[in-house]
C-alpha positions as a LaTeX table, in Angstrom:
\begin{tabular}{lrrr}
\hline
Residue & $x$ (\AA) & $y$ (\AA) & $z$ (\AA) \\
\hline
Unk1 & $-23.38$ & $-7.85$ & 5.87 \\
Unk2 & $-19.88$ & $-6.75$ & 4.90 \\
Unk3 & $-19.39$ & $-3.27$ & 3.40 \\
Unk4 & $-17.14$ & $-3.43$ & 0.35 \\
Unk5 & $-14.83$ & $-0.67$ & $-0.81$ \\
Unk6 & $-15.55$ & 0.63 & $-4.32$ \\
Unk7 & $-13.29$ & $-0.27$ & $-7.23$ \\
Unk8 & $-12.56$ & 3.45 & $-7.70$ \\
Unk9 & $-11.33$ & 3.75 & $-4.11$ \\
Unk10 & $-9.14$ & 0.65 & $-4.43$ \\
Unk11 & $-7.68$ & 1.95 & $-7.70$ \\
Unk12 & $-6.92$ & 5.32 & $-6.10$ \\
Unk13 & $-5.21$ & 3.67 & $-3.14$ \\
Unk14 & $-3.16$ & 1.49 & $-5.47$ \\
Unk15 & $-2.09$ & 4.32 & $-7.78$ \\
Unk16 & $-1.05$ & 6.53 & $-4.85$ \\
Unk17 & 0.88 & 3.65 & $-3.26$ \\
Unk18 & 2.58 & 2.85 & $-6.58$ \\
Unk19 & 3.57 & 6.47 & $-7.04$ \\
Unk20 & 5.00 & 6.72 & $-3.52$ \\
Unk21 & 6.99 & 3.52 & $-4.03$ \\
Unk22 & 8.37 & 4.69 & $-7.38$ \\
Unk23 & 9.43 & 8.04 & $-5.92$ \\
Unk24 & 11.49 & 6.14 & $-3.34$ \\
Unk25 & 12.99 & 3.84 & $-5.96$ \\
Unk26 & 13.56 & 6.52 & $-8.64$ \\
Unk27 & 14.02 & 9.91 & $-6.95$ \\
Unk28 & 14.11 & 11.72 & $-10.31$ \\
Unk29 & 10.47 & 10.73 & $-10.78$ \\
Unk30 & 9.61 & 12.83 & $-7.71$ \\
Unk31 & 11.53 & 15.76 & $-9.22$ \\
Unk32 & 9.63 & 15.25 & $-12.46$ \\
Unk33 & 6.27 & 15.26 & $-10.67$ \\
Unk34 & 7.15 & 18.53 & $-8.95$ \\
Unk35 & 8.14 & 20.11 & $-12.27$ \\
Unk36 & 4.92 & 18.97 & $-13.96$ \\
Unk37 & 2.81 & 20.33 & $-11.09$ \\
Unk38 & 4.54 & 23.73 & $-11.35$ \\
Unk39 & 4.07 & 23.90 & $-15.13$ \\
Unk40 & 0.40 & 22.91 & $-14.83$ \\
Unk41 & $-0.18$ & 25.67 & $-12.25$ \\
Unk42 & 1.48 & 28.20 & $-14.57$ \\
Unk43 & $-0.66$ & 27.14 & $-17.54$ \\
Unk44 & $-3.89$ & 27.31 & $-15.55$ \\
Unk45 & $-2.94$ & 30.77 & $-14.20$ \\
Unk46 & $-2.08$ & 32.03 & $-17.69$ \\
Unk47 & $-5.16$ & 30.52 & $-19.33$ \\
Unk48 & $-8.17$ & 31.09 & $-17.03$ \\
Unk49 & $-10.58$ & 30.08 & $-19.79$ \\
Unk50 & $-8.89$ & 26.67 & $-20.00$ \\
Unk51 & $-9.02$ & 26.32 & $-16.22$ \\
Unk52 & $-12.73$ & 27.16 & $-16.18$ \\
Unk53 & $-13.45$ & 24.74 & $-18.98$ \\
Unk54 & $-11.56$ & 21.88 & $-17.33$ \\
Unk55 & $-13.39$ & 22.55 & $-14.06$ \\
Unk56 & $-16.83$ & 22.63 & $-15.74$ \\
Unk57 & $-16.11$ & 19.35 & $-17.54$ \\
Unk58 & $-14.90$ & 17.63 & $-14.37$ \\
Unk59 & $-11.39$ & 17.33 & $-15.80$ \\
Unk60 & $-9.53$ & 19.63 & $-13.40$ \\
Unk61 & $-9.76$ & 17.38 & $-10.34$ \\
Unk62 & $-8.28$ & 14.39 & $-12.14$ \\
Unk63 & $-5.29$ & 16.30 & $-13.51$ \\
Unk64 & $-3.17$ & 16.20 & $-10.35$ \\
Unk65 & $-3.82$ & 12.50 & $-9.67$ \\
Unk66 & $-3.55$ & 11.30 & $-13.26$ \\
Unk67 & $-0.86$ & 8.72 & $-13.95$ \\
Unk68 & $-0.14$ & 5.89 & $-16.26$ \\
Unk69 & 2.44 & 3.19 & $-15.75$ \\
Unk70 & 3.96 & 0.41 & $-17.82$ \\
Unk71 & 4.83 & $-3.16$ & $-16.98$ \\
Unk72 & 5.96 & $-6.24$ & $-18.91$ \\
Unk73 & 5.15 & $-9.87$ & $-18.19$ \\
Unk74 & 6.45 & $-13.10$ & $-19.61$ \\
Unk75 & 3.61 & $-15.65$ & $-19.61$ \\
Unk76 & $-0.08$ & $-16.10$ & $-20.25$ \\
Unk77 & $-0.65$ & $-17.05$ & $-16.62$ \\
Unk78 & 0.94 & $-13.81$ & $-15.41$ \\
Unk79 & $-1.15$ & $-11.75$ & $-17.83$ \\
Unk80 & $-4.39$ & $-13.51$ & $-16.90$ \\
Unk81 & $-3.75$ & $-13.04$ & $-13.18$ \\
Unk82 & $-3.06$ & $-9.33$ & $-13.74$ \\
Unk83 & $-6.41$ & $-9.09$ & $-15.51$ \\
Unk84 & $-8.12$ & $-10.48$ & $-12.41$ \\
Unk85 & $-6.15$ & $-8.17$ & $-10.11$ \\
Unk86 & $-6.92$ & $-5.05$ & $-12.13$ \\
Unk87 & $-10.60$ & $-5.98$ & $-12.41$ \\
Unk88 & $-10.82$ & $-5.49$ & $-8.64$ \\
Unk89 & $-9.66$ & $-1.91$ & $-9.27$ \\
Unk90 & $-12.20$ & $-1.26$ & $-12.02$ \\
Unk91 & $-9.60$ & $-1.49$ & $-14.81$ \\
Unk92 & $-10.47$ & $-3.35$ & $-18.01$ \\
Unk93 & $-8.17$ & $-4.30$ & $-20.93$ \\
Unk94 & $-8.70$ & $-1.78$ & $-23.74$ \\
Unk95 & $-7.06$ & $-1.95$ & $-27.15$ \\
Unk96 & $-4.42$ & $-4.13$ & $-28.79$ \\
Unk97 & $-0.92$ & $-2.85$ & $-29.56$ \\
Unk98 & 1.62 & $-4.79$ & $-31.63$ \\
Unk99 & 5.11 & $-3.43$ & $-31.05$ \\
Unk100 & 7.00 & $-6.22$ & $-32.81$ \\
Unk101 & 7.02 & $-4.34$ & $-36.11$ \\
Unk102 & 9.02 & $-1.59$ & $-34.38$ \\
Unk103 & 11.62 & $-4.05$ & $-33.14$ \\
Unk104 & 10.13 & $-4.57$ & $-29.66$ \\
Unk105 & 9.18 & $-8.26$ & $-29.14$ \\
Unk106 & 5.93 & $-7.69$ & $-27.22$ \\
Unk107 & 2.25 & $-7.07$ & $-27.75$ \\
Unk108 & 0.22 & $-5.08$ & $-25.29$ \\
Unk109 & $-3.03$ & $-3.73$ & $-23.93$ \\
Unk110 & $-3.94$ & $-0.92$ & $-21.53$ \\
Unk111 & $-5.80$ & $-1.74$ & $-18.33$ \\
Unk112 & $-7.89$ & 1.31 & $-17.45$ \\
Unk113 & $-11.28$ & 2.48 & $-16.16$ \\
Unk114 & $-13.89$ & 2.90 & $-18.89$ \\
Unk115 & $-16.93$ & 4.81 & $-17.59$ \\
Unk116 & $-17.16$ & 8.58 & $-17.17$ \\
Unk117 & $-17.37$ & 8.72 & $-13.39$ \\
Unk118 & $-14.50$ & 6.27 & $-12.89$ \\
Unk119 & $-12.32$ & 8.29 & $-15.27$ \\
Unk120 & $-13.11$ & 11.47 & $-13.38$ \\
Unk121 & $-12.29$ & 9.84 & $-10.05$ \\
Unk122 & $-8.94$ & 8.45 & $-11.11$ \\
Unk123 & $-7.99$ & 7.56 & $-14.71$ \\
Unk124 & $-5.01$ & 5.40 & $-13.68$ \\
Unk125 & $-3.84$ & 3.16 & $-16.52$ \\
Unk126 & $-1.25$ & 0.41 & $-16.84$ \\
Unk127 & 0.18 & $-0.26$ & $-20.28$ \\
Unk128 & 0.83 & $-3.99$ & $-20.00$ \\
Unk129 & 3.03 & $-5.87$ & $-22.44$ \\
Unk130 & 3.36 & $-9.63$ & $-22.93$ \\
Unk131 & 6.71 & $-10.97$ & $-24.13$ \\
Unk132 & 6.48 & $-12.89$ & $-27.41$ \\
Unk133 & 8.77 & $-15.81$ & $-26.74$ \\
Unk134 & 8.30 & $-17.11$ & $-30.28$ \\
Unk135 & 10.37 & $-14.13$ & $-31.46$ \\
Unk136 & 13.48 & $-15.42$ & $-29.66$ \\
Unk137 & 15.34 & $-16.92$ & $-32.61$ \\
Unk138 & 17.73 & $-19.13$ & $-30.63$ \\
Unk139 & 15.73 & $-22.28$ & $-29.80$ \\
Unk140 & 17.84 & $-23.22$ & $-26.75$ \\
Unk141 & 17.65 & $-19.67$ & $-25.42$ \\
Unk142 & 13.87 & $-19.62$ & $-25.96$ \\
Unk143 & 13.53 & $-22.87$ & $-24.03$ \\
Unk144 & 15.68 & $-21.47$ & $-21.22$ \\
Unk145 & 13.50 & $-18.34$ & $-21.03$ \\
Unk146 & 10.36 & $-20.48$ & $-20.87$ \\
Unk147 & 11.84 & $-22.52$ & $-18.00$ \\
Unk148 & 12.79 & $-19.39$ & $-16.05$ \\
Unk149 & 9.34 & $-17.89$ & $-16.45$ \\
Unk150 & 7.61 & $-21.13$ & $-15.49$ \\
Unk151 & 9.69 & $-21.35$ & $-12.29$ \\
Unk152 & 8.77 & $-17.93$ & $-10.91$ \\
Unk153 & 5.62 & $-16.56$ & $-9.32$ \\
Unk154 & 5.39 & $-12.77$ & $-9.50$ \\
Unk155 & 2.42 & $-12.70$ & $-7.08$ \\
Unk156 & 2.61 & $-13.29$ & $-3.35$ \\
Unk157 & 0.45 & $-16.12$ & $-1.94$ \\
Unk158 & $-1.54$ & $-13.52$ & 0.02 \\
Unk159 & $-2.19$ & $-11.51$ & $-3.14$ \\
Unk160 & $-3.52$ & $-14.60$ & $-4.91$ \\
Unk161 & $-5.75$ & $-15.47$ & $-1.94$ \\
Unk162 & $-7.21$ & $-11.95$ & $-1.85$ \\
Unk163 & $-7.97$ & $-12.07$ & $-5.58$ \\
Unk164 & $-9.79$ & $-15.36$ & $-4.99$ \\
Unk165 & $-11.60$ & $-13.88$ & $-1.97$ \\
Unk166 & $-12.85$ & $-10.98$ & $-4.08$ \\
Unk167 & $-14.21$ & $-13.41$ & $-6.64$ \\
Unk168 & $-15.92$ & $-15.47$ & $-3.94$ \\
Unk169 & $-17.60$ & $-12.67$ & $-1.99$ \\
Unk170 & $-18.03$ & $-10.08$ & $-4.77$ \\
Unk171 & $-15.88$ & $-7.39$ & $-3.18$ \\
Unk172 & $-13.31$ & $-6.51$ & $-0.53$ \\
Unk173 & $-13.71$ & $-4.69$ & 2.76 \\
Unk174 & $-11.53$ & $-1.63$ & 3.45 \\
Unk175 & $-9.12$ & $-3.76$ & 5.48 \\
Unk176 & $-8.94$ & $-6.46$ & 2.79 \\
Unk177 & $-8.44$ & $-3.84$ & 0.07 \\
Unk178 & $-5.58$ & $-2.26$ & 1.99 \\
Unk179 & $-3.96$ & $-5.68$ & 2.31 \\
Unk180 & $-4.40$ & $-6.28$ & $-1.44$ \\
Unk181 & $-2.70$ & $-2.99$ & $-2.32$ \\
Unk182 & 0.19 & $-3.84$ & 0.02 \\
Unk183 & 0.62 & $-7.32$ & $-1.47$ \\
Unk184 & 0.21 & $-6.16$ & $-5.07$ \\
Unk185 & 3.03 & $-3.65$ & $-4.68$ \\
Unk186 & 5.43 & $-6.57$ & $-4.21$ \\
Unk187 & 4.72 & $-7.65$ & $-7.80$ \\
Unk188 & 5.77 & $-4.26$ & $-9.16$ \\
Unk189 & 8.67 & $-3.51$ & $-6.82$ \\
Unk190 & 12.26 & $-3.33$ & $-8.10$ \\
Unk191 & 14.48 & $-6.30$ & $-7.23$ \\
Unk192 & 18.23 & $-5.87$ & $-7.63$ \\
Unk193 & 18.76 & $-9.64$ & $-7.30$ \\
Unk194 & 18.25 & $-11.45$ & $-10.59$ \\
Unk195 & 16.97 & $-15.01$ & $-11.02$ \\
Unk196 & 19.75 & $-15.91$ & $-13.49$ \\
Unk197 & 23.52 & $-16.08$ & $-13.68$ \\
Unk198 & 25.46 & $-13.41$ & $-15.54$ \\
Unk199 & 25.99 & $-15.54$ & $-18.65$ \\
Unk200 & 22.26 & $-16.21$ & $-19.09$ \\
Unk201 & 21.50 & $-12.53$ & $-18.57$ \\
Unk202 & 24.04 & $-11.53$ & $-21.22$ \\
Unk203 & 22.70 & $-14.09$ & $-23.70$ \\
Unk204 & 19.12 & $-12.84$ & $-23.27$ \\
Unk205 & 20.27 & $-9.22$ & $-23.27$ \\
Unk206 & 22.11 & $-9.76$ & $-26.54$ \\
Unk207 & 18.95 & $-11.24$ & $-28.10$ \\
Unk208 & 17.02 & $-8.14$ & $-26.98$ \\
Unk209 & 17.41 & $-5.90$ & $-23.92$ \\
Unk210 & 13.72 & $-6.05$ & $-23.19$ \\
Unk211 & 13.76 & $-9.87$ & $-23.12$ \\
Unk212 & 16.38 & $-9.74$ & $-20.36$ \\
Unk213 & 14.27 & $-7.20$ & $-18.49$ \\
Unk214 & 11.20 & $-9.46$ & $-18.54$ \\
Unk215 & 12.82 & $-12.85$ & $-17.92$ \\
Unk216 & 15.70 & $-12.25$ & $-15.50$ \\
Unk217 & 13.91 & $-10.79$ & $-12.46$ \\
Unk218 & 11.47 & $-12.17$ & $-9.85$ \\
Unk219 & 8.72 & $-9.63$ & $-10.60$ \\
Unk220 & 7.37 & $-7.37$ & $-13.33$ \\
Unk221 & 8.88 & $-4.18$ & $-11.89$ \\
Unk222 & 7.16 & $-1.01$ & $-13.00$ \\
Unk223 & 9.40 & 0.52 & $-15.66$ \\
Unk224 & 7.88 & 4.00 & $-15.66$ \\
Unk225 & 5.14 & 6.17 & $-14.21$ \\
Unk226 & 3.78 & 9.15 & $-16.11$ \\
Unk227 & 2.15 & 12.34 & $-14.82$ \\
Unk228 & 0.01 & 14.40 & $-17.20$ \\
Unk229 & 1.06 & 17.92 & $-18.14$ \\
Unk230 & $-0.78$ & 20.73 & $-19.89$ \\
Unk231 & 2.39 & 21.87 & $-21.70$ \\
Unk232 & 4.84 & 19.12 & $-22.56$ \\
Unk233 & 7.12 & 21.44 & $-24.57$ \\
Unk234 & 7.68 & 23.60 & $-21.50$ \\
Unk235 & 8.41 & 20.59 & $-19.32$ \\
Unk236 & 10.84 & 19.19 & $-21.91$ \\
Unk237 & 12.69 & 22.53 & $-22.02$ \\
Unk238 & 12.89 & 22.81 & $-18.22$ \\
Unk239 & 13.97 & 19.22 & $-17.47$ \\
Unk240 & 17.74 & 19.87 & $-17.82$ \\
Unk241 & 17.49 & 22.74 & $-15.31$ \\
Unk242 & 16.27 & 20.17 & $-12.76$ \\
Unk243 & 19.12 & 17.77 & $-13.49$ \\
Unk244 & 16.95 & 15.56 & $-15.70$ \\
Unk245 & 18.26 & 14.35 & $-19.08$ \\
Unk246 & 15.30 & 14.16 & $-21.51$ \\
Unk247 & 15.06 & 11.89 & $-24.53$ \\
Unk248 & 15.85 & 13.51 & $-27.85$ \\
Unk249 & 12.35 & 14.10 & $-29.25$ \\
Unk250 & 8.76 & 14.40 & $-28.08$ \\
Unk251 & 6.73 & 11.52 & $-29.49$ \\
Unk252 & 3.30 & 11.93 & $-31.08$ \\
Unk253 & 1.60 & 14.81 & $-32.88$ \\
Unk254 & 3.01 & 18.37 & $-33.01$ \\
Unk255 & 1.99 & 21.24 & $-30.73$ \\
Unk256 & $-1.47$ & 22.50 & $-31.74$ \\
Unk257 & $-4.16$ & 24.93 & $-30.60$ \\
Unk258 & $-6.43$ & 21.90 & $-30.14$ \\
Unk259 & $-4.24$ & 19.06 & $-28.83$ \\
Unk260 & $-5.04$ & 15.62 & $-30.25$ \\
Unk261 & $-4.33$ & 12.12 & $-29.00$ \\
Unk262 & $-1.14$ & 11.85 & $-26.95$ \\
Unk263 & 2.29 & 13.46 & $-26.79$ \\
Unk264 & 5.00 & 11.79 & $-24.70$ \\
Unk265 & 8.58 & 12.32 & $-23.62$ \\
Unk266 & 10.76 & 10.86 & $-20.88$ \\
Unk267 & 14.04 & 11.06 & $-19.05$ \\
Unk268 & 16.55 & 8.45 & $-20.04$ \\
Unk269 & 16.59 & 5.13 & $-18.24$ \\
Unk270 & 18.65 & 4.70 & $-15.12$ \\
Unk271 & 21.64 & 2.36 & $-14.96$ \\
Unk272 & 20.95 & 0.31 & $-11.84$ \\
Unk273 & 23.19 & $-2.12$ & $-9.97$ \\
Unk274 & 22.14 & $-5.79$ & $-10.03$ \\
Unk275 & 23.46 & $-9.01$ & $-8.49$ \\
Unk276 & 23.48 & $-12.23$ & $-10.48$ \\
Unk277 & 22.99 & $-15.74$ & $-9.15$ \\
Unk278 & 26.68 & $-16.53$ & $-9.70$ \\
Unk279 & 27.59 & $-13.62$ & $-7.35$ \\
Unk280 & 28.76 & $-11.39$ & $-10.18$ \\
Unk281 & 27.77 & $-7.71$ & $-10.04$ \\
Unk282 & 26.41 & $-5.87$ & $-13.06$ \\
Unk283 & 24.07 & $-3.15$ & $-14.25$ \\
Unk284 & 20.61 & $-3.13$ & $-15.81$ \\
Unk285 & 18.96 & $-0.31$ & $-17.75$ \\
Unk286 & 15.16 & $-0.31$ & $-18.00$ \\
Unk287 & 13.40 & 2.11 & $-15.67$ \\
Unk288 & 12.72 & 5.75 & $-16.43$ \\
Unk289 & 10.29 & 8.62 & $-15.94$ \\
Unk290 & 7.82 & 9.80 & $-18.54$ \\
Unk291 & 5.53 & 12.80 & $-19.12$ \\
Unk292 & 2.40 & 12.93 & $-21.26$ \\
Unk293 & 0.08 & 15.57 & $-22.66$ \\
Unk294 & $-3.35$ & 14.30 & $-23.66$ \\
Unk295 & $-5.64$ & 15.81 & $-26.26$ \\
Unk296 & $-8.95$ & 14.95 & $-27.87$ \\
Unk297 & $-9.71$ & 11.38 & $-28.97$ \\
Unk298 & $-9.98$ & 11.01 & $-32.73$ \\
Unk299 & $-12.66$ & 9.12 & $-34.64$ \\
Unk300 & $-11.59$ & 6.39 & $-37.10$ \\
Unk301 & $-11.65$ & 9.04 & $-39.84$ \\
Unk302 & $-9.50$ & 11.37 & $-37.77$ \\
Unk303 & $-7.13$ & 8.61 & $-36.78$ \\
Unk304 & $-6.63$ & 7.56 & $-40.41$ \\
Unk305 & $-5.68$ & 11.16 & $-41.28$ \\
Unk306 & $-3.34$ & 11.35 & $-38.27$ \\
Unk307 & $-1.61$ & 8.06 & $-39.14$ \\
Unk308 & $-1.13$ & 9.14 & $-42.76$ \\
Unk309 & 0.35 & 12.53 & $-41.87$ \\
Unk310 & 2.62 & 11.01 & $-39.20$ \\
Unk311 & 3.96 & 8.46 & $-41.69$ \\
Unk312 & 4.57 & 11.18 & $-44.28$ \\
Unk313 & 6.41 & 13.37 & $-41.77$ \\
Unk314 & 8.81 & 10.66 & $-40.65$ \\
Unk315 & 11.16 & 11.30 & $-37.73$ \\
Unk316 & 13.99 & 13.71 & $-37.08$ \\
Unk317 & 17.08 & 13.27 & $-34.92$ \\
Unk318 & 16.64 & 16.56 & $-33.03$ \\
Unk319 & 13.45 & 17.77 & $-31.38$ \\
Unk320 & 13.14 & 21.25 & $-32.91$ \\
Unk321 & 13.70 & 19.92 & $-36.42$ \\
Unk322 & 11.34 & 17.01 & $-35.76$ \\
Unk323 & 8.57 & 19.25 & $-34.42$ \\
Unk324 & 8.88 & 21.63 & $-37.37$ \\
Unk325 & 8.63 & 18.74 & $-39.82$ \\
Unk326 & 5.52 & 17.48 & $-38.02$ \\
Unk327 & 3.98 & 20.95 & $-37.95$ \\
Unk328 & 4.51 & 21.35 & $-41.70$ \\
Unk329 & 2.77 & 18.08 & $-42.50$ \\
Unk330 & $-0.02$ & 18.55 & $-39.96$ \\
Unk331 & $-1.22$ & 21.78 & $-41.58$ \\
Unk332 & $-3.55$ & 19.40 & $-43.40$ \\
Unk333 & $-5.20$ & 18.47 & $-40.08$ \\
Unk334 & $-7.88$ & 20.97 & $-38.94$ \\
Unk335 & $-6.89$ & 22.79 & $-35.75$ \\
Unk336 & $-10.17$ & 24.18 & $-34.47$ \\
Unk337 & $-12.93$ & 22.39 & $-32.58$ \\
Unk338 & $-15.76$ & 23.43 & $-34.89$ \\
Unk339 & $-14.10$ & 21.88 & $-37.96$ \\
Unk340 & $-13.11$ & 18.78 & $-36.00$ \\
Unk341 & $-16.78$ & 18.35 & $-35.03$ \\
Unk342 & $-18.26$ & 19.15 & $-38.42$ \\
Unk343 & $-15.85$ & 16.87 & $-40.28$ \\
Unk344 & $-16.33$ & 14.15 & $-37.62$ \\
Unk345 & $-12.61$ & 13.88 & $-36.97$ \\
Unk346 & $-12.81$ & 13.89 & $-33.16$ \\
Unk347 & $-15.13$ & 12.74 & $-30.37$ \\
Unk348 & $-17.00$ & 15.24 & $-28.18$ \\
Unk349 & $-18.98$ & 15.17 & $-24.97$ \\
Unk350 & $-22.16$ & 17.26 & $-25.17$ \\
Unk351 & $-24.03$ & 18.79 & $-22.24$ \\
Unk352 & $-26.77$ & 21.35 & $-21.75$ \\
Unk353 & $-25.71$ & 24.76 & $-20.51$ \\
Unk354 & $-27.75$ & 26.69 & $-17.95$ \\
Unk355 & $-29.52$ & 28.35 & $-20.89$ \\
Unk356 & $-30.03$ & 24.98 & $-22.52$ \\
Unk357 & $-31.69$ & 23.59 & $-19.43$ \\
Unk358 & $-34.06$ & 26.56 & $-19.40$ \\
Unk359 & $-34.69$ & 26.19 & $-23.13$ \\
Unk360 & $-34.21$ & 22.49 & $-23.97$ \\
Unk361 & $-33.51$ & 21.43 & $-27.57$ \\
Unk362 & $-36.58$ & 20.82 & $-29.70$ \\
Unk363 & $-37.00$ & 18.21 & $-32.44$ \\
Unk364 & $-35.38$ & 19.32 & $-35.65$ \\
Unk365 & $-32.95$ & 21.85 & $-34.12$ \\
Unk366 & $-29.44$ & 21.46 & $-35.50$ \\
Unk367 & $-26.65$ & 20.62 & $-33.09$ \\
Unk368 & $-24.30$ & 23.31 & $-34.41$ \\
Unk369 & $-27.03$ & 25.93 & $-34.05$ \\
Unk370 & $-27.59$ & 24.90 & $-30.44$ \\
Unk371 & $-23.84$ & 25.21 & $-29.79$ \\
Unk372 & $-23.69$ & 28.64 & $-31.45$ \\
Unk373 & $-26.65$ & 29.77 & $-29.32$ \\
Unk374 & $-24.85$ & 28.64 & $-26.18$ \\
Unk375 & $-27.55$ & 26.14 & $-25.24$ \\
Unk376 & $-25.30$ & 23.10 & $-25.75$ \\
Unk377 & $-21.65$ & 22.86 & $-24.77$ \\
Unk378 & $-19.26$ & 20.58 & $-26.67$ \\
Unk379 & $-16.17$ & 19.43 & $-24.75$ \\
Unk380 & $-13.43$ & 17.38 & $-26.43$ \\
Unk381 & $-13.34$ & 13.83 & $-25.08$ \\
Unk382 & $-9.88$ & 13.18 & $-23.63$ \\
Unk383 & $-7.90$ & 10.45 & $-25.34$ \\
Unk384 & $-7.49$ & 7.71 & $-22.72$ \\
Unk385 & $-5.37$ & 5.28 & $-24.69$ \\
Unk386 & $-1.94$ & 4.94 & $-26.33$ \\
Unk387 & $-0.15$ & 5.18 & $-29.68$ \\
Unk388 & 1.93 & 2.15 & $-30.73$ \\
Unk389 & 4.48 & 4.23 & $-32.68$ \\
Unk390 & 5.00 & 6.51 & $-29.67$ \\
Unk391 & 5.16 & 3.60 & $-27.23$ \\
Unk392 & 7.81 & 1.91 & $-29.37$ \\
Unk393 & 9.72 & 5.18 & $-29.59$ \\
Unk394 & 9.72 & 5.58 & $-25.81$ \\
Unk395 & 10.78 & 1.95 & $-25.31$ \\
Unk396 & 13.56 & 2.16 & $-27.88$ \\
Unk397 & 14.93 & 5.45 & $-26.56$ \\
Unk398 & 15.33 & 3.78 & $-23.18$ \\
Unk399 & 16.97 & 0.68 & $-24.61$ \\
Unk400 & 20.05 & 2.54 & $-25.78$ \\
Unk401 & 18.73 & 5.06 & $-28.35$ \\
Unk402 & 19.56 & 2.71 & $-31.21$ \\
Unk403 & 16.68 & 0.52 & $-32.43$ \\
Unk404 & 17.49 & $-3.14$ & $-32.21$ \\
Unk405 & 16.75 & $-5.47$ & $-35.09$ \\
Unk406 & 13.14 & $-5.58$ & $-36.21$ \\
Unk407 & 11.30 & $-8.67$ & $-35.13$ \\
Unk408 & 9.70 & $-10.92$ & $-37.69$ \\
Unk409 & 6.47 & $-11.04$ & $-35.72$ \\
Unk410 & 3.01 & $-10.14$ & $-36.86$ \\
Unk411 & 0.06 & $-8.78$ & $-34.92$ \\
Unk412 & $-1.71$ & $-11.58$ & $-33.08$ \\
Unk413 & $-4.68$ & $-10.18$ & $-31.22$ \\
Unk414 & $-6.26$ & $-13.62$ & $-31.03$ \\
Unk415 & $-3.19$ & $-15.09$ & $-29.29$ \\
Unk416 & $-3.08$ & $-12.15$ & $-26.89$ \\
Unk417 & $-6.75$ & $-12.53$ & $-25.97$ \\
Unk418 & $-6.23$ & $-16.26$ & $-25.44$ \\
Unk419 & $-3.38$ & $-15.52$ & $-23.03$ \\
Unk420 & $-5.44$ & $-12.81$ & $-21.33$ \\
Unk421 & $-8.41$ & $-15.12$ & $-20.91$ \\
Unk422 & $-10.90$ & $-12.48$ & $-22.05$ \\
Unk423 & $-11.73$ & $-10.33$ & $-25.08$ \\
Unk424 & $-10.18$ & $-6.89$ & $-25.40$ \\
Unk425 & $-12.45$ & $-3.86$ & $-25.41$ \\
Unk426 & $-12.35$ & $-1.63$ & $-28.48$ \\
Unk427 & $-11.45$ & 1.98 & $-27.69$ \\
Unk428 & $-13.37$ & 3.43 & $-30.65$ \\
Unk429 & $-16.53$ & 1.68 & $-29.49$ \\
Unk430 & $-16.08$ & 3.23 & $-26.03$ \\
Unk431 & $-15.59$ & 6.76 & $-27.39$ \\
Unk432 & $-18.57$ & 6.43 & $-29.75$ \\
Unk433 & $-20.77$ & 5.21 & $-26.89$ \\
Unk434 & $-19.68$ & 8.10 & $-24.67$ \\
Unk435 & $-20.50$ & 10.68 & $-27.35$ \\
Unk436 & $-23.85$ & 9.04 & $-28.13$ \\
Unk437 & $-24.82$ & 8.92 & $-24.45$ \\
Unk438 & $-23.97$ & 12.60 & $-24.02$ \\
Unk439 & $-26.23$ & 13.47 & $-26.95$ \\
Unk440 & $-29.02$ & 11.39 & $-25.42$ \\
Unk441 & $-28.67$ & 13.28 & $-22.13$ \\
Unk442 & $-29.17$ & 16.50 & $-24.09$ \\
Unk443 & $-32.30$ & 15.08 & $-25.76$ \\
Unk444 & $-30.57$ & 15.00 & $-29.14$ \\
Unk445 & $-30.42$ & 11.28 & $-29.93$ \\
\hline
\end{tabular}
């Protein structure tokens, strides 16, 4: 009987291979990874309590391997095939993100692992966007884009056969998995040769830069990879010293004692040489490097407060001014773990301490009392997902720094799920289940 490689192992192989490929294609990404590693080491050395806590919660090991990437596809068939490919790696589609209201003609999901052990092993995620062709206003141009997408196949024949083999036999051997990773990389590799002539590229580019990026190439090249830092402000400040030009502002919430959700920044997209089908030379701007700092996942109540405060704060043109404005508004958001727990603003993972295992909780004992006594430990659950406002901000900053015209689209989760060929998982349901299970393990639910 064949021995199959685990989904976690295949995902780890794929994420390492993707990272190695992107370092070759975008050398500044390698510089960025080195900078992030140095800053993380400094933070852990300066904050031994944080290091000990991350280690006890099983979070420290994943820090150095943690990445997320982003890709864009043009058709339902491409999206559905990606779902099947990522399922082999233990990655499920979580969440629905509509970016059309921010002037980006796509809607998206995040393929990622969902259970605790898989997240500890390797929390690799791919933010995957589907082009909304109905938002191309020019009917002839829309039809041309549809024809171009229908004529291409972003997957190699061998990749498709290995996906089918996995479905037939219920897994892949180590040799088959290695072949799958090799073939899958071809889908995400950069191709300097376009599938269109220069006039078609310019017409699509004028409609929206992102449309040209999706439609005019033979694959869905990865447009960024993102290491996780423990101090994004420090990385942002040090980037120019390493020859990296950062975007103007850090997206997401302000700096806090208890980080929440997700903060993101990036270096500006590269201008890369391309060859058109009519032999003309040109340039294309789409691929960049990004950094993230992840905090605790917020409950629906916490998320509603976050969204309200973010909307009230608005956005500044310069980072220091923007961060100060955010900080002023976010004084209304509690910044200590006890209040976040008691007001049910954030999700936590509960576990018994050594003392708690010796003296297990008894019926009727209050959770907060058990925490105060040191018998139960409450660790913030890391936010594993994305923020649509931040994602749009990152996209727009790498499409020329000036937002293009807002699209007239509306959220269409149903259409996205139809294209995907499966329902999307709800991130809040996953966080609630994780917290509930941790309480059950402590004998408290």
